[in-house]
C-alpha positions in Angstrom: -43.8 26.6 13.5 -40.4 26.6 11.9 -40.0 24.9 8.6 -37.8 21.9 8.4 -34.9 22.1 6.1 -34.5 19.5 3.5 -31.5 17.3 3.8 -28.9 17.9 1.1 -28.7 14.8 -1.1 -25.5 12.9 -0.6 -23.0 13.8 -3.3 -21.9 10.8 -5.3 -18.3 11.0 -6.4 -17.0 8.6 -8.9 -13.3 8.1 -8.1 -10.7 7.6 -10.7 -9.8 4.0 -11.7 -6.2 4.5 -10.8 -4.6 6.7 -8.1 -4.7 9.7 -10.4 -7.4 10.8 -12.9 -6.4 9.9 -16.4 -5.7 13.5 -17.4 -2.9 13.7 -14.8 -1.6 10.1 -14.9 0.6 10.5 -18.0 2.6 13.3 -16.4 3.7 11.1 -13.5 4.0 7.7 -15.2 7.6 7.1 -14.3 7.3 8.1 -10.6 5.9 6.6 -7.5 2.8 8.5 -6.2 2.5 9.8 -2.6 -0.7 11.4 -1.4 -1.0 13.1 2.0 -3.8 14.7 3.9 -4.7 15.8 7.4 -7.9 15.8 9.5 -9.1 17.6 12.6 -11.7 15.7 14.6 -11.1 14.5 18.2 -7.4 15.0 17.6 -5.2 15.7 14.6 -4.7 12.9 12.1 -2.2 12.5 9.4 -2.6 10.1 6.5 -0.4 9.0 3.6 -1.0 6.7 0.7 2.0 5.5 -1.3 1.8 3.8 -4.7 5.1 2.4 -5.9 3.3 2.3 -9.3 -0.2 3.1 -10.5 -0.8 -0.7 -11.0 0.0 -1.7 -7.4 -2.2 -1.3 -4.3 -1.3 1.5 -2.0 0.6 1.3 1.2 -1.1 3.4 3.8 0.3 5.2 6.8 -1.4 7.1 9.7 -0.3 9.0 12.7 -2.3 10.8 15.4 -1.0 14.2 16.5 -2.0 17.1 18.7 -4.6 19.5 17.2 -3.1 22.6 15.6 -4.1 24.9 12.8 -5.3 23.4 9.5 -2.3 24.5 7.4 0.2 23.3 10.0 -1.5 19.9 10.1 -1.4 19.7 6.3 2.3 20.5 6.4 2.8 17.9 9.1 1.0 15.4 6.9 3.3 16.2 3.9 6.4 15.9 6.0 5.1 12.6 7.5 4.6 11.4 3.9 8.1 12.4 2.9 9.5 10.5 5.9 7.5 7.4 4.8 8.8 7.7 1.2 12.4 7.9 2.5 11.8 4.7 4.4 9.9 2.7 1.8 11.2 3.9 -1.5 14.7 5.4 -0.8 16.3 6.9 -3.9 13.2 6.5 -6.1 11.6 9.5 -7.7 8.1 10.2 -6.6 5.4 12.9 -6.9 4.1 14.2 -3.6 0.4 15.3 -3.8 -1.5 17.4 -1.2 -4.7 19.2 -1.5 -3.2 22.1 0.5 -1.5 24.6 -1.7 0.3 26.3 1.2 2.1 23.1 2.1 3.0 22.3 -1.5 4.3 25.9 -2.2 6.4 25.8 1.0 7.9 22.5 0.2 8.5 23.3 -3.4 10.3 26.5 -2.3 12.4 24.6 0.2 13.4 22.1 -2.6 14.3 24.9 -5.0 16.0 27.3 -2.7 17.1 25.0 0.1 15.4 24.4 3.4 17.7 26.8 5.3 15.8 29.7 3.7 12.7 28.9 5.7 13.7 29.2 9.4 10.2 28.5 10.7 10.2 25.1 8.8 13.4 24.2 10.6 11.8 25.2 14.0 8.7 23.2 13.3 10.6 20.1 12.2 14.0 20.3 13.9 15.0 16.6 13.1 14.0 16.7 9.5 16.6 16.9 6.8 14.5 18.6 4.1 17.2 18.7 1.5 17.4 14.9 1.7 13.6 14.3 2.1 12.8 16.5 -1.0 15.7 15.4 -3.2 13.6 12.8 -5.1 10.2 14.5 -4.6 8.1 16.5 -7.0 5.6 18.5 -4.9 2.3 18.8 -6.6 -1.1 20.3 -5.7 -4.3 18.3 -6.3 -7.8 19.5 -5.7 -9.4 18.0 -2.6 -12.7 16.2 -2.5 -12.5 15.5 -6.2 -12.2 12.3 -8.2 -8.7 11.4 -7.3 -8.6 7.9 -5.7 -5.2 8.5 -4.1 -6.3 11.7 -2.4 -9.5 10.1 -1.2 -7.5 7.3 0.3 -5.1 9.7 2.1 -8.1 11.7 3.4 -9.8 8.5 4.7 -6.6 7.5 6.5 -6.2 10.9 8.1 -9.8 10.9 9.3 -9.3 7.5 10.9 -6.1 8.7 12.6 -8.0 11.8 13.9 -10.6 9.6 15.7 -13.2 9.4 13.0 -14.5 6.4 11.2 -15.0 5.6 7.6 -17.9 7.7 6.5 -21.1 5.7 5.6 -21.6 5.1 1.9 -17.9 5.6 1.0 -16.9 2.3 -0.6 -13.3 3.2 -1.2 -11.5 0.1 -2.3 -7.8 0.0 -1.6 
C-alpha cells in the first residue's frame, strides 16, 4: 500500500503595510506606483494595480487575453499597465513594477535606446507608442510571491482575469 504524502503546510506571507516593503519605499517616494502581473489558467489574465501615492488605495485593472507563453503574457501585462498609466496619470512620473525580469529588461532597453531598436516589440504591439508610454516610467523588477502588497494585488487581479478566483485564506485588503 502506497504511503500518503503529507500536505505541505500553507505558507503564511505577511504583506507589507504599504504597496512596497519599507526597504524599497523611500526610493520611489515621489512617484506613483504601478504593479503588473499575468496569469495562465483557463485563459490569459492581465492585472495592474496603480497607486497614485503610497497613502491612497489602489486602482485595479484587469483584462482577459488569449493564452500565450509566460514571458509574452508578462510583457502584455506590463504594456497593459503602461496604457492604464497613460490614461489615469498622464504626465506623472511613476515606477513600473513587474516580477518578470525579461519584461522589465526589455522595456528598460526600449526606454533607453528607443522602441525602434526592438522590431519584435513593434510587431507584438503595433498600436503602442512605446516612446510616449515609457517617457515617465521607471521600469523596476520586484521579486514575485514575496511580501510586496502591490505585487500581490496585481497577481490577484491577473488570476481573476484568467478565470481563477481569489485563493482561500488570502485576505488581501485593497
